[in-house]
PAZAPA-4460 file (N, C-alpha, C; in steps of 0.05 Angstrom, whole numbers, plus 32768, in hexadecimal, padded with zeros to 4 digits):
% residues 137
    n_x    n_y    n_z   ca_x   ca_y   ca_z    c_x    c_y    c_z   seq   type   mol
   7D97   7EBE   8085   7DA7   7EB5   806F   7DBA   7ECB   8066     1      M     A
   7DD3   7EC5   8062   7DE7   7ED9   805B   7DE6   7EDF   803D     2      S     A
   7DE9   7EF9   8036   7DEB   7F01   801A   7E02   7EF3   800C     3      N     A
   7E18   7EEE   801A   7E30   7EE2   800F   7E2B   7EC5   8006     4      A     A
   7E16   7EB8   8012   7E11   7E9C   800B   7DF6   7E97   7FFE     5      T     A
   7DE7   7EAC   7FF8   7DCC   7EA8   7FED   7DCC   7E96   7FD4     6      L     A
   7DDC   7E9C   7FC1   7DDC   7E8D   7FA8   7DE7   7E71   7FAC     7      I     A
   7DFB   7E6F   7FBC   7E07   7E54   7FC1   7DF2   7E42   7FCF     8      A     A
   7DE4   7E4E   7FE2   7DCF   7E3E   7FF0   7DB9   7E35   7FDD     9      D     A
   7DB1   7E47   7FCB   7D9C   7E40   7FB8   7DA6   7E29   7FA5    10      Y     A
   7DBE   7E2B   7F9B   7DC8   7E17   7F89   7DCB   7DFC   7F98    11      L     A
   7DD5   7DFD   7FB0   7DD9   7DE4   7FBF   7DBF   7DD6   7FC6    12      K     A
   7DAA   7DE6   7FCC   7D90   7DDB   7FD3   7D81   7DD0   7FBB    13      E     A
   7D87   7DDA   7FA3   7D76   7DD3   7F8C   7D84   7DC4   7F75    14      N     A
   7D9E   7DC1   7F76   7DAD   7DB5   7F60   7DC3   7DA3   7F6C    15      F     A
   7DCA   7D8E   7F5D   7DDF   7D7C   7F67   7DFB   7D88   7F66    16      P     A
   7E05   7D91   7F7C   7E1F   7D9F   7F7E   7E34   7D8C   7F87    17      I     A
   7E4B   7D8C   7F7A   7E62   7D7C   7F82   7E75   7D8D   7F93    18      E     A
   7E78   7DA6   7F8C   7E89   7DB8   7F9C   7E7E   7DD4   7F9A    19      Q     A
   7E81   7DE2   7FB1   7E78   7DFF   7FB1   7E87   7E0D   7FC7    20      I     A
   7E90   7E25   7FC2   7E9C   7E37   7FD6   7E87   7E4B   7FDC    21      K     A
   7E7B   7E49   7FF3   7E62   7E57   7FFA   7E63   7E75   7FFA    22      Y     A
   7E77   7E81   8005   7E78   7E9E   8008   7E81   7EAC   7FEF    23      N     A
   7E6F   7EBC   7FE3   7E77   7ECB   7FCB   7E8A   7EE2   7FD1    24      M     A
   7E89   7EEB   7FEA   7E9A   7F01   7FF3   7E9E   7EFF   8011    25      Y     A
   7EB1   7F0E   801B   7EB6   7F0E   8038   7EA5   7F24   8044    26      V     A
   7E92   7F1C   8055   7E7E   7F2F   8060   7E8B   7F45   8070    27      E     A
   7EA1   7F3F   807E   7EAE   7F53   808F   7EC0   7F66   807F    28      G     A
   7EC5   7F5F   8066   7ED7   7F6F   8055   7ED0   7F6B   8038    29      D     A
   7EBC   7F7B   802E   7EB2   7F77   8013   7EC8   7F7D   7FFE    30      I     A
   7EDE   7F8A   8006   7EF3   7F90   7FF3   7F09   7F7A   7FF3    31      Y     A
   7F05   7F64   8001   7F18   7F4F   8002   7F1C   7F42   7FE6    32      H     A
   7F05   7F3F   7FD8   7F06   7F34   7FBD   7EEC   7F3B   7FAF    33      R     A
   7EEC   7F3A   7F94   7ED4   7F3E   7F85   7EC1   7F26   7F8A    34      V     A
   7EA7   7F2B   7F8E   7E95   7F15   7F93   7E95   7F00   7F7D    35      P     A
   7E97   7EE7   7F85   7E98   7ED1   7F72   7E8E   7EB8   7F80    36      V     A
   7E80   7EA7   7F71   7E77   7E8D   7F7C   7E85   7E78   7F6B    37      L     A
   7E95   7E67   7F78   7EA3   7E51   7F6B   7E94   7E37   7F72    38      V     A
   7E8D   7E28   7F5D   7E7C   7E10   7F61   7E80   7DFD   7F4A    39      F     A
   7E75   7DE5   7F4E   7E75   7DD1   7F39   7E5D   7DBE   7F3F    40      R     A
   7E4D   7DB9   7F2B   7E38   7DA5   7F2D   7E44   7D89   7F2D    41      F     A
   7E35   7D75   7F34   7E40   7D59   7F34   7E49   7D52   7F17    42      V     A
   7E5B   7D40   7F15   7E68   7D39   7EFC   7E54   7D30   7EE6    43      K     A
   7E40   7D21   7EED   7E2E   7D15   7ED8   7E16   7D27   7ED2    44      D     A
   7E17   7D40   7EDA   7E01   7D52   7ED6   7E00   7D5A   7EB8    45      I     A
   7DE8   7D60   7EAF   7DE5   7D6A   7E93   7DF4   7D85   7E91    46      D     A
   7E07   7D86   7E7F   7E18   7D9E   7E7C   7E08   7DB7   7E74    47      K     A
   7DF0   7DB3   7E6A   7DE0   7DCB   7E63   7DD7   7DDA   7E7C    48      T     A
   7DD8   7DCE   7E93   7DD1   7DDB   7EAC   7DE3   7DF4   7EB0    49      L     A
   7DFC   7DF2   7EA9   7E0E   7E09   7EAB   7E06   7E1F   7E98    50      Y     A
   7DFE   7E17   7E80   7DF4   7E2B   7E6C   7DDB   7E38   7E75    51      D     A
   7DC9   7E29   7E81   7DB0   7E34   7E8B   7DB5   7E48   7EA2    52      E     A
   7DC8   7E41   7EB3   7DCF   7E53   7EC9   7DDC   7E6D   7EBD    53      L     A
   7DED   7E69   7EAA   7DFB   7E80   7E9E   7DE6   7E93   7E91    54      R     A
   7DD2   7E87   7E83   7DBD   7E98   7E76   7DAE   7EA7   7E8B    55      E     A
   7DA7   7E9A   7EA1   7D99   7EA7   7EB7   7DA9   7EBE   7EC2    56      S     A
   7DC2   7EB9   7EC8   7DD3   7ECE   7ED4   7DD8   7EE5   7EC1    57      V     A
   7DDD   7EDF   7EA8   7DE3   7EF4   7E94   7DCA   7F04   7E8D    58      E     A
   7DB2   7EFA   7E93   7D9A   7F0A   7E8D   7D93   7F1C   7EA4    59      S     A
   7DA2   7F1B   7EBA   7D9D   7F2C   7ED1   7DA6   7F48   7ECB    60      F     A
   7D95   7F5B   7ED2   7D9A   7F78   7ECE   7DA1   7F85   7EE9    61      Q     A
   7DBB   7F85   7EF0   7DC3   7F90   7F09   7DD5   7FA8   7F05    62      G     A
   7DE4   7FAF   7F1A   7DF7   7FC5   7F18   7E0E   7FBE   7F06    63      K     A
   7E15   7FA4   7F06   7E2B   7F9A   7EF5   7E21   7F81   7EE6    64      I     A
   7E2F   7F79   7ED1   7E29   7F61   7EC2   7E36   7F49   7ED0    65      K     A
   7E28   7F33   7ED0   7E31   7F1A   7EDD   7E32   7F04   7EC8    66      W     A
   7E42   7EF0   7ECD   7E44   7ED9   7EBB   7E4B   7EC0   7ECA    67      T     A
   7E4B   7EA9   7EBD   7E54   7E8F   7EC7   7E67   7E84   7EB2    68      V     A
   7E7E   7E7B   7EBB   7E91   7E6F   7EA9   7EA2   7E5A   7EB6    69      F     A
   7EAD   7E48   7EA5   7EBE   7E33   7EAE   7EDA   7E3E   7EB3    70      K     A
   7EE5   7E39   7ECA   7EFF   7E44   7ED1   7F15   7E3C   7EBD    71      S     A
   7F27   7E4E   7EB9   7F3D   7E49   7EA7   7F53   7E38   7EB5    72      F     A
   7F51   7E36   7ECF   7F65   7E29   7EDF   7F59   7E10   7EEC    73      Y     A
   7F6B   7DFE   7EF3   7F63   7DE5   7F00   7F6F   7DCE   7EF1    74      G     A
   7F70   7DB8   7EFF   7F7D   7DA0   7EF3   7F69   7D91   7EE2    75      K     A
   7F60   7D7B   7EEC   7F4D   7D6A   7EDC   7F31   7D76   7EDB    76      K     A
   7F27   7D7D   7EF2   7F0B   7D87   7EF4   7F0C   7DA5   7EFB    77      I     A
   7EFF   7DB4   7EEA   7EFF   7DD1   7EEE   7EE4   7DDA   7EFA    78      K     A
   7EE6   7DEE   7F0B   7ECE   7DF9   7F18   7EC3   7E0F   7F05    79      N     A
   7EAB   7E17   7F0C   7E9D   7E2D   7EFE   7E9C   7E45   7F11    80      Y     A
   7E9B   7E5D   7F06   7E9A   7E75   7F15   7E82   7E85   7F0D    81      L     A
   7E73   7E8E   7F21   7E5D   7EA1   7F1D   7E68   7EBB   7F27    82      L     A
   7E6C   7ECF   7F16   7E7A   7EE7   7F1E   7E74   7EFE   7F0C    83      C     A
   7E7D   7F16   7F13   7E7A   7F2D   7F01   7E89   7F27   7EE7    84      P     A
   7E7D   7F30   7ED1   7E88   7F2B   7EB6   7EA4   7F36   7EB4    85      E     A
   7EAA   7F4C   7EC1   7EC5   7F57   7EC0   7EDA   7F45   7ECC    86      K     A
   7ED2   7F35   7EDF   7EE5   7F21   7EEB   7EEA   7F0B   7ED6    87      L     A
   7ED6   7F02   7EC8   7EDA   7EEF   7EB2   7EED   7EFA   7E9D    88      Y     A
   7EE8   7F13   7E95   7EFA   7F1F   7E81   7F17   7F21   7E8A    89      E     A
   7F1A   7F27   7EA4   7F35   7F28   7EB0   7F42   7F0C   7EAE    90      M     A
   7F34   7EF8   7EB7   7F3E   7EDD   7EB8   7F45   7ED3   7E9C    91      E     A
   7F34   7ED9   7E89   7F39   7ED0   7E6D   7F52   7EDE   7E62    92      R     A
   7F54   7EF8   7E66   7F6B   7F07   7E5B   7F85   7EFD   7E68    93      E     A
   7F85   7EFA   7E82   7F9D   7EF2   7E8F   7FA5   7ED5   7E87    94      L     A
   7F91   7EC4   7E84   7F97   7EA8   7E7C   7FA3   7EA8   7E5F    95      H     A
   7F97   7EB8   7E4D   7FA1   7EB9   7E32   7FBE   7EC4   7E30    96      N     A
   7FC4   7ED6   7E43   7FDF   7EE1   7E44   7FF3   7ED0   7E54    97      R     A
   7FE8   7EBC   7E62   7FF9   7EAC   7E73   8003   7EBA   7E8C    98      G     A
   7FF3   7ECD   7E96   7FFA   7EDD   7EAD   7FE7   7ED8   7EC4    99      E     A
   7FF0   7EDF   7EDB   7FDF   7EDF   7EF3   7FE2   7EFA   7F01   100      T     A
   7FCB   7F05   7F09   7FCA   7F1D   7F18   7FB2   7F1B   7F2B   101      L     A
   7FB4   7F27   7F42   7F9D   7F28   7F54   7F89   7F3C   7F48   102      S     A
   7F70   7F3A   7F51   7F5B   7F4D   7F49   7F63   7F69   7F50   103      E     A
   7F6F   7F6C   7F68   7F77   7F87   7F71   7F8D   7F93   7F60   104      K     A
   7F9E   7F82   7F55   7FB3   7F8C   7F44   7FAA   7F90   7F27   105      D     A
   7F96   7F82   7F1F   7F8C   7F84   7F03   7F7B   7F9C   7EFF   106      Y     A
   7F68   7FA0   7F11   7F55   7FB6   7F0E   7F60   7FCF   7F1C   107      F     A
   7F57   7FE7   7F13   7F5E   7FFF   7F21   7F51   7FFE   7F3D   108      S     A
   7F5B   800D   7F4F   7F4F   800D   7F6A   7F32   8014   7F6A   109      N     A
   7F2A   8028   7F5A   7F0E   8030   7F58   7EFD   801B   7F4C   110      Q     A
   7F06   800E   7F36   7EF7   7FF9   7F29   7EF4   7FE1   7F3B   111      E     A
   7F09   7FDA   7F49   7F08   7FC4   7F5C   7EF3   7FC9   7F72   112      Y     A
   7EF4   7FE0   7F7E   7EE1   7FE7   7F93   7EC4   7FE7   7F89   113      K     A
   7EC0   7FF1   7F70   7EA5   7FF1   7F65   7E9C   7FD4   7F5F   114      E     A
   7EAD   7FC3   7F55   7EA6   7FA7   7F51   7E9E   7F9A   7F6B   115      L     A
   7EAD   7F9F   7F80   7EA6   7F93   7F9A   7E8C   7F9E   7FA4   116      C     A
   7E88   7FB8   7FA4   7E70   7FC4   7FAF   7E57   7FBD   7F9F   117      E     A
   7E5A   7FC0   7F84   7E42   7FBB   7F73   7E3C   7F9D   7F73   118      D     A
   7E51   7F8C   7F74   7E4C   7F6F   7F75   7E3D   7F67   7F8E   119      G     A
   7E46   7F71   7FA5   7E39   7F6A   7FBE   7E1C   7F75   7FBE   120      V     A
   7E19   7F8D   7FB3   7DFE   7F99   7FB2   7DEB   7F89   7F9F   121      S     A
   7DF6   7F7E   7F8A   7DE6   7F6E   7F76   7DDD   7F53   7F81   122      D     A
   7DEC   7F47   7F92   7DE8   7F2B   7F99   7DCB   7F24   7FA2   123      I     A
   7DBF   7F33   7FB4   7DA3   7F2C   7FBB   7D90   7F2C   7FA3   124      P     A
   7D93   7F40   7F91   7D82   7F42   7F7A   7D89   7F2C   7F65   125      H     A
   7DA2   7F26   7F62   7DAB   7F10   7F51   7DA0   7EF6   7F5B   126      L     A
   7DA0   7EF2   7F75   7D95   7EDA   7F81   7D77   7ED7   7F7A   127      F     A
   7D68   7EED   7F7E   7D4B   7EEC   7F78   7D47   7EE6   7F5A   128      T     A
   7D57   7EF2   7F49   7D55   7EED   7F2C   7D5B   7ECF   7F26   129      H     A
   7D70   7EC5   7F31   7D77   7EA9   7F2C   7D61   7E96   7F36   130      I     A
   7D55   7E9B   7F4D   7D41   7E89   7F57   7D27   7E8A   7F46   131      T     A
   7D24   7E9F   7F36   7D0C   7EA0   7F25   7D12   7E95   7F09   132      K     A
   7D2B   7E96   7F00   7D32   7E8F   7EE5   7D42   7E75   7EE2   133      T     A
   7D4D   7E6B   7EF8   7D5D   7E53   7EF7   7D52   7E40   7F0D   134      F     A
   7D3E   7E31   7F05   7D30   7E20   7F18   7D34   7E03   7F11   135      V     A
   7D33   7DF2   7F26   7D36   7DD5   7F21   7D1F   7DCA   7F0F   136      P     A
   7D25   7DB6   7EFF   7D11   7DAB   7EED   7D06   7D91   7EF9   137      K     A
***
């Protein structure tokens, strides 16, 4: 099982998923983008499931802080993102300013590299934490 798909595989196997982009990062180039999981549960799911997942993810003690949030972008139906908290802060700030920037342009080179490295390093431990604290009912 690939580290890039660990969390996606767990969610898909245990919860009703409508959409998911499996790879949190590009395994051959961890600096391609900051690790993120884009997903959406089925439409009629209890919305508290997102809150429960967020609580699980935010209680994780890793190298970086992680969160789950509803995308600021999208037409009718918006996806959710499981990602480093700094990526959420970037998205929120840019959305509020009406701007768009890539992660590489927003963060300093050093901060971007650290987010990529620490994010990839955290994923197996975050996966284990999620499987213990966010379980099907």
